[in-house]
C-alpha positions in Angstrom: -26.1 -39.5 -15.1 -25.2 -35.8 -14.8 -28.9 -34.9 -14.4 -29.1 -37.3 -11.5 -26.1 -35.8 -9.7 -27.4 -32.3 -10.4 -30.7 -33.3 -8.8 -29.0 -34.7 -5.7 -26.8 -31.6 -5.4 -29.9 -29.3 -5.8 -31.8 -31.2 -3.1 -28.8 -31.0 -0.8 -28.5 -27.3 -1.3 -32.2 -26.6 -0.9 -32.4 -28.6 2.3 -29.6 -26.5 3.8 -31.3 -23.2 2.9 -32.1 -21.0 5.9 -34.2 -17.9 6.4 -32.8 -15.7 9.1 -35.4 -14.0 11.2 -32.9 -12.1 13.4 -29.2 -12.4 13.8 -27.9 -10.4 16.8 -24.6 -8.5 16.6 -23.3 -5.2 18.1 -24.9 -3.2 15.3 -28.4 -4.8 15.5 -31.4 -2.5 15.5 -33.6 -3.8 18.3 -36.2 -1.0 18.2 -38.9 -3.5 16.9 -38.4 -5.8 19.9 -40.7 -5.1 22.8 -41.2 -6.5 26.3 -44.7 -7.3 27.4 -45.1 -8.2 31.1 -48.0 -9.3 33.2 -48.5 -5.6 34.3 -51.0 -5.5 31.4 -53.3 -7.4 33.7 -52.2 -6.1 37.1 -49.1 -8.2 37.7 -45.7 -7.0 38.9 -43.2 -8.8 36.7 -40.5 -6.7 35.1 -38.6 -7.8 31.9 -35.9 -5.9 30.1 -34.2 -6.2 26.8 -30.8 -4.9 25.5 -27.8 -5.8 23.4 -25.1 -7.0 25.7 -21.3 -6.4 25.4 -21.0 -9.3 23.0 -23.8 -8.0 20.7 -26.3 -10.7 21.7 -29.9 -10.0 22.6 -30.3 -10.1 26.4 -33.8 -10.7 27.8 -33.7 -10.5 31.6 -35.6 -9.5 34.7 -37.9 -10.8 37.4 -41.1 -12.7 37.3 -43.4 -11.9 40.2 -46.6 -13.8 41.2 -48.0 -10.7 43.0 -51.4 -9.5 41.9 -52.0 -12.8 40.0 -49.0 -12.1 37.8 -46.5 -14.6 36.6 -45.0 -13.9 33.1 -42.7 -11.7 31.1 -42.4 -11.9 27.3 -40.2 -10.5 24.5 -41.9 -10.0 21.1 -40.7 -9.2 17.7 -43.1 -8.2 14.9 -42.1 -8.0 11.2 -43.5 -7.9 7.7 -45.1 -11.2 6.7 -42.4 -13.8 6.1 -43.0 -16.6 3.7 -41.9 -19.9 5.3 -43.7 -22.4 3.1 -40.6 -24.4 2.5 -39.4 -24.4 6.1 -39.9 -27.3 8.5 -38.0 -26.1 11.5 -37.3 -22.9 13.5 -33.9 -22.8 15.1 -32.9 -20.8 18.2 -29.3 -20.4 19.4 -29.7 -19.3 23.1 -27.8 -19.3 26.4 -30.0 -19.4 29.5 -30.1 -19.7 33.2 -31.5 -23.3 33.6 -35.1 -22.2 33.3 -37.8 -23.3 30.9 -39.0 -20.8 28.3 -41.6 -20.7 25.7 -41.0 -19.8 22.1 -44.0 -18.6 20.2 -44.9 -17.7 16.7 -47.9 -16.0 15.2 -48.9 -16.7 11.6 -50.9 -13.5 11.5 -51.0 -10.5 13.8 -54.8 -10.4 13.7 -55.0 -13.7 15.5 -55.2 -13.6 19.3 -53.5 -17.0 19.7 -49.9 -18.0 19.2 -48.3 -21.4 18.5 -46.1 -22.5 21.3 -43.1 -24.7 22.0 -41.5 -25.0 25.5 -37.7 -25.5 25.7 -35.2 -25.8 28.5 -31.9 -24.0 29.0 -28.7 -24.8 30.7 -26.9 -22.4 32.9 -24.4 -20.3 30.9 -24.2 -22.8 28.0 -25.1 -22.0 24.4 -27.6 -24.4 23.1 -29.2 -24.8 19.6 -32.9 -25.5 19.9 -34.5 -27.1 16.8 -38.3 -26.8 16.9 -40.4 -28.7 14.3 -43.0 -26.1 13.2 -45.7 -28.7 12.9 -45.3 -29.6 16.6 -46.1 -26.1 17.8 -49.5 -26.1 19.5 -52.0 -23.2 19.5 -52.5 -21.4 22.9 -54.1 -18.2 24.2 -53.4 -16.8 27.6 -51.7 -20.0 28.8 -54.5 -22.3 27.6 -54.1 -24.9 24.9 -56.7 -24.4 22.2 -58.7 -27.0 20.3 -57.2 -26.1 17.0 -54.6 -27.8 14.7 -50.9 -27.4 15.3 -49.0 -24.8 13.2 -49.4 -25.4 9.5 -49.3 -21.8 8.0 -47.0 -20.6 5.2 -46.2 -17.3 6.8 -45.3 -15.8 10.2 -45.5 -12.2 11.4 -44.4 -12.4 15.0 -42.0 -14.4 17.2 -41.8 -14.2 21.0 -40.0 -15.6 24.0 -42.0 -16.0 27.3 -41.1 -17.1 30.8 -43.9 -18.1 33.1 -43.1 -21.1 35.2 -45.7 -20.5 37.9 -43.0 -19.3 40.3 -41.3 -16.1 41.3 -37.9 -16.0 39.7 -35.1 -13.9 38.2 -34.3 -14.8 34.6 -31.7 -14.2 32.0 -31.8 -15.4 28.4 -29.2 -14.5 25.7 -30.2 -14.8 22.1 -27.7 -15.2 19.2 -29.7 -16.1 16.1 -33.2 -17.2 15.1 -33.7 -18.8 11.7 -35.9 -21.1 9.7 -34.8 -24.2 7.8 
């Protein structure tokens, strides 16, 4: 009987395990976060990233459709992270009412990312729970004829705004973790 309860307790503990990818605070080192805008292909969008007064990551700027532009992204690369026991990636964000994409790369060498679109509410913190297996592969805005995410590792995460309209944007990020 004790073994049974120990097994139940172990399963409960394991299911609540989380791997923190990034937890923002006023002492966070954000030097490995970088903004990539459509200017790489001639566009005129301008994204920015900083720690705000509360110590949260603040991704903000303007998306322009000039010169066939239309996106701004924020990327974070890191040493290969083993996620084989993770089923979800969780984002705690506060937005501006716009839709954003969250992207992961299982390997930096791959040109494509795995994508999930999420909506935000104006000035309201929201926890977004994304099933990894539902993230679809895409490259330059086009869905690819490949399987959904099924890797055991990730090496990059990204936020992207590109709603096919000119707009100002503001996304605050508190924590990103796997579970």
